[in-house]
C-alpha positions in Angstrom: 83.0 93.8 90.9 85.3 93.2 87.9 88.9 92.6 89.2 90.2 94.1 85.9 88.7 97.5 86.7 91.0 99.8 88.4 90.2 103.0 90.2 91.9 106.2 89.3 93.6 106.2 92.7 95.0 102.7 91.9 96.5 103.8 88.7 98.0 107.0 90.1 99.6 104.9 92.9 101.0 102.4 90.5 102.5 105.1 88.3 103.6 107.6 91.0 103.5 106.0 94.3 101.5 106.5 97.5 100.5 109.9 98.9 103.8 111.4 100.4 106.2 109.7 97.9 108.4 112.2 96.1 107.0 111.3 92.6 103.5 111.5 93.9 104.2 115.0 95.3 105.3 116.2 91.9 102.2 114.6 90.2 99.8 116.2 92.7 101.4 119.6 92.4 101.0 119.3 88.7 97.5 118.2 88.9 96.6 121.2 91.1 98.2 123.5 88.5 96.2 121.8 85.8 93.0 122.3 87.7 93.8 126.0 88.2 94.6 126.7 84.5 91.5 124.8 83.5 89.4 126.8 85.9 90.6 130.1 84.6 90.0 129.0 81.0 86.5 128.0 81.7 85.7 131.2 83.6 87.1 133.2 80.8 85.1 131.4 78.1 81.8 131.5 80.3 82.3 135.3 80.4 82.7 135.4 76.6 86.3 136.7 76.8 89.2 135.9 74.6 92.6 135.5 76.0 93.5 138.8 74.4 90.6 140.6 76.1 91.3 139.0 79.5 94.9 140.1 79.2 94.0 143.6 78.2 91.7 143.9 81.3 94.5 142.6 83.6 97.3 144.7 82.0 99.0 141.4 80.9 100.2 139.8 77.8 97.9 137.4 76.0 100.8 134.8 75.9 101.0 135.0 79.7 97.3 134.1 80.0 97.9 131.3 77.5 100.7 129.8 79.6 98.8 130.0 82.7 95.7 128.3 81.0 98.0 125.6 79.6 100.0 125.0 82.8 103.2 126.2 81.4 103.7 129.0 83.8 103.2 129.0 87.6 101.1 131.8 88.9 101.5 133.9 92.1 98.5 134.5 94.3 98.6 138.1 93.7 98.4 137.6 89.8 95.7 135.0 90.3 93.7 137.5 92.3 94.1 140.2 89.6 93.0 137.8 86.8 90.0 136.7 88.8 88.8 140.0 90.4 89.8 142.5 87.6 89.8 140.4 84.5 87.0 138.0 85.2 85.1 140.3 87.6 84.6 137.5 90.0 85.6 136.7 93.5 88.6 134.6 94.4 88.2 132.1 97.3 90.9 129.9 98.7 90.3 127.3 101.1 92.5 124.7 103.0 91.1 121.4 103.7 92.4 118.3 105.4 
């Protein structure tokens, strides 16, 4: 194995610390938000919806959908549920893992 090759976890630990460190917690929270925004955007696109159409179906503003997709705005679970179930006509599943 090449000693110059670093895993993603190695790079994250170097930049943000080990799991549990304050900076790492902030990074991990931001990454989770990023994944959620990306998931909403991918689902919207796969359904052939524009941000405007999705917002219209949910009774929201297009700018709000954009902020969620681009991780500028945090989202409440009730809002997420509305976007997924009403706007995307999909099912929201949330799970907790160890």
